[in-house]
C-alpha positions in Angstrom: 52.7 8.8 33.0 50.6 6.5 30.9 50.3 2.9 32.1 51.3 0.1 29.7 48.3 -2.0 28.7 48.7 -5.3 26.9 46.4 -7.8 25.2 47.1 -11.5 25.7 47.6 -13.3 22.4 49.2 -16.5 23.6 47.8 -19.9 24.4 46.2 -20.9 27.7 48.7 -23.8 28.2 52.4 -23.6 27.5 54.8 -26.5 27.1 58.1 -26.1 29.0 60.9 -28.1 27.2 62.1 -31.1 29.2 59.5 -30.4 31.9 55.8 -30.1 32.0 52.8 -28.1 30.7 51.7 -25.1 32.7 48.3 -23.4 32.4 48.4 -19.7 32.5 45.6 -17.7 34.2 45.3 -15.1 31.5 42.5 -15.0 28.9 43.0 -14.6 25.2 42.2 -11.1 23.9 41.8 -9.7 27.4 43.6 -6.5 28.2 45.8 -6.4 31.3 47.7 -3.5 32.9 51.5 -4.1 33.3 52.5 -3.3 36.9 56.2 -3.5 36.1 58.7 -5.0 33.8 61.3 -7.3 35.5 64.1 -8.9 33.5 62.1 -8.2 30.4 58.9 -9.9 31.6 55.6 -8.3 32.4 54.2 -8.4 35.9 50.4 -8.4 35.7 47.5 -9.3 37.9 45.9 -12.3 36.2 42.6 -14.1 36.6 43.7 -15.7 39.9 43.8 -12.1 41.2 47.5 -12.5 42.0 50.4 -10.8 40.2 52.8 -13.0 38.2 55.5 -12.5 35.6 54.6 -13.4 32.0 56.8 -13.4 28.9 56.2 -10.4 26.6 56.1 -12.4 23.4 52.6 -13.6 24.5 51.2 -10.1 24.6 50.8 -7.1 22.3 50.7 -3.5 23.4 47.3 -1.9 23.3 46.9 1.6 21.9 44.7 4.2 23.6 42.3 3.9 20.6 41.8 0.2 21.2 41.2 0.8 24.9 38.5 3.4 24.0 36.8 1.0 21.6 36.7 -1.8 24.1 35.1 0.5 26.7 32.4 1.5 24.2 31.4 -2.1 23.5 
């Protein structure tokens, strides 16, 4: 079974309405492996080396061709 890989396309900081700004430990354009999908959110290991849930609208699925190109660079 192929693992889902996604590329982060969101911002480093996200405003939470009526709350505060959170800073996410994911890097723009970096590819991450999705460990699981829980309540529609992606569980990934981020730059803190811990696994957290992230909203899928901040990511785009990466095709196998894109993965191969990144490995060659």
